[in-house]
N, C-alpha and C positions, 0 to 999 in steps of 0.2 A: 117721351124719351128724355132722359136727363143728359145734357152735354157737359163736358168738362172744359176748363179753360184751355184755349189753344186748339180746340177741335176745329177742323176746316171742313166745310161743307159747301159745295158749289161755288168755290172761289171766295168764301167768307170765313173768317176765323171768329170763334165765339170768345167774347170778353166777359169773364164772370164778374168783374168789378162794376161794369156798367150794365151787365145783363143784356148785352146787345151783340150783334154780328157786325164785325168790321170787315170791309172788303180787303182782300189780300192783293197787293200790287203784283202785276205780271213780272216774271223774272227777266233780267237783261240777257239777251242771247250771248253776248260776249263773255259775261261773267259765268253764264251757265256752261259755256264751252270750256272755260278754264277750270270750273269746279268739278267737271267730270274727270275722274281719275284716268290717266293714260294707261292703256294696257301694258303689261310687262313685256320687255323685248324678248323675242324668241331666243331659246337657248341654242348656242352654236355647237353643232355636232362635229367632233374631231374625226378627220379621215384616218384611214389605215396607215398611211405614210407618217402622219403626225404622231400617231400612237407609237410606231416603231422608233421614231426619232427620240421621243421622250424616254422610252425604255432604254435605248442605248445610252442616253445621257445619264440616266440614273445608274446604269451598270458601270460606266466610266468613273463616276463619283465614288461608288462603293469600292471598286478596285483600287482607286487612288488612296482611299482611307486605309484599306487593308495593307497595301504596299508600304505606306508610311509607318504603320504600326510594326510590321515585320522587319523593316529596315532598321528601325530604332532598336528593336530587340536584338538583332544580329550584331549591330554595332556595339551594343552593350556587352554582348557575349564575347565578341572579339577583344574588346578592351579588357575584360576581366581575365580572359585566357592568355592574352599576349603578355600582359604585365609590363613592368617598366624595363626598358633596355638597360638602364643603369644597374637595376637589381639583378638582372640575368648575368651581366658582365661581372658583377662583384662576387658571384657564386660560381667559381670555376668547377669544372668536372673533376671529381676526385680520382676517378679510375683512368689514369694515363696509360697508354700502351707501353711506354718505356719508363720503367721505374728506376730512380737513382739509387734505391736501396738494394745492395746486392743480396742481403739476407732475405728480403721479400721476394726477389726474383728466384732465389734458390728454393724458397718455400713453395712458390707457385709452379715451378718447373717439375714435371713428373720425372722421377728417377727411372732410367732405362732398366728394363727387366732382362736379365741375362740368364739363359738356360744353363744350368750346371752340367758340365760334361759328365758323361756316364763313366762310372768306375770300370776298371778292367774286368772285374767279376761280372758286372751287369752286361758288359759287351760280350763276354765269353758265353754267358748264359743265354743271351738273345741269339748269338750266332750258332749255338750248339744245335746240330741236326736232331730231329725227332724221329727215331726209328723204333723198331721192336727191340725186345731184350736181346735176341740173338744177333740182330744187326749191330746194336751198340757194342756187344761183346766182340764181334768181328772187327769193328772199327778200332776198338782198343788194342786188339791183338796186332792189327796192321801197324799201328803207331809204335808198338813195342818192337816189331821187326825193323822198322826204319830207324829206330834209335840205336840198333846194334850193327846193322850193315845196310848197304845200298841195294835197292831193288828197282826194277822196271815195273811199270803198271801191270803188264801181262805176267811177269814173274811173281809179283806179290799176290795176284789173284790165284795163281796156281799153288803158291805156298799156303794160302789160307784155305783153299778148297780141297787140297790133296788129302787122301787118306793117310799119307805118310807125313803130312804137315799138321795143320790145325784141325782139319776135318769139318770145316763149315760148309754149308751148302754153297753152290756156285752163285746163287742169287744174293745171299748174304755177303759173300766175298766181293762181288761186283759192287754192291751198295756201299760197302765199307771203303773200298778203294776210291770210288767216285766222290766220297765225302771227306777225303783227306785233303789237307792244305799242303801240297807238296809240289816242288819244281822238279819235273822228271829230267830235264837237262842236267841239273845239278846232281841228281842221283846217278846219271850215266857217267858224269865226271868222277864222282866218288868211287863208283865200281871200277872204272878204268884205273884210277890211282891205286886201288887195292890190288888189282891184277899186277901192276908194275912193281909193287912192293914185294911180291912173292916170286915173280918170274919175269923173264924178258919177253917183249913183244915188239914186232914191227908195227908200223902204222896200220897197214892193211890187216895184219893178224889181230890187232886189238879191236879194229872196227868189226871184223868178223866175229870175234869172241863176244863183243858187247851186243851185236844185233842178231846173232844166231838164235834159232828157237831151241837149240840144245845148249845155248850159253845163257846170257843174261836177258835176252828177249827185248832189248831196247829197240826203238825204231832206228832206221839208218841215219836220219837227221840227228837224233839224240847221240848216236855213236860218233858222228862227225864232230858234233859240238865238243864231246869229251876229249877226243884225241887232239883237236885243235887247241883246247885249253891246256892240255897236258904238254903241248909243244912237240908232238910227234909229226 
């Protein structure tokens, strides 16, 4: 068997230069102890409480960073939106509630709208009653009678519906008289005045003539109004 230089067999090392075996000295216990590598220290395992504490610390740091970033952005935004007080004061509001220009106030003030009064023709047409042809004819005839002499309400109905008068139906005569614009007290006064212009009457005689169904057919109250106004 061929040995190489430095081979150790049974405590001897082969020296190829001298082709001989040289005894190997025994190792020093102290140096051997120091030469042996010390085992690595055991790893320290963190407990559950330590892990929670570390996590909270990391969360606080992250929130602090986020807060500083958002605070800086909002302050920049406020600074940009607020602007300079001097610039805001130098630009007054142009729309003042009280304007010193009268023409401008007149232009902005709306003109009041006034409703035009209706003409007499429009008022008459709107107030005109709507009846049948026969009723309207009776109404016109009744007005013609009142334009020539005084009538009571009952006397005018009889005149319109009588076969010796106008010959209208009783219903048309009543409708016409009810749609007249007439003061029956004044009609009694005019009838009493006409009586006194043709003949002489006492107070009671004229009241009887005005209120009798064979006379003018005014009511007793209308007859009293007439004689009182006539001074009897």
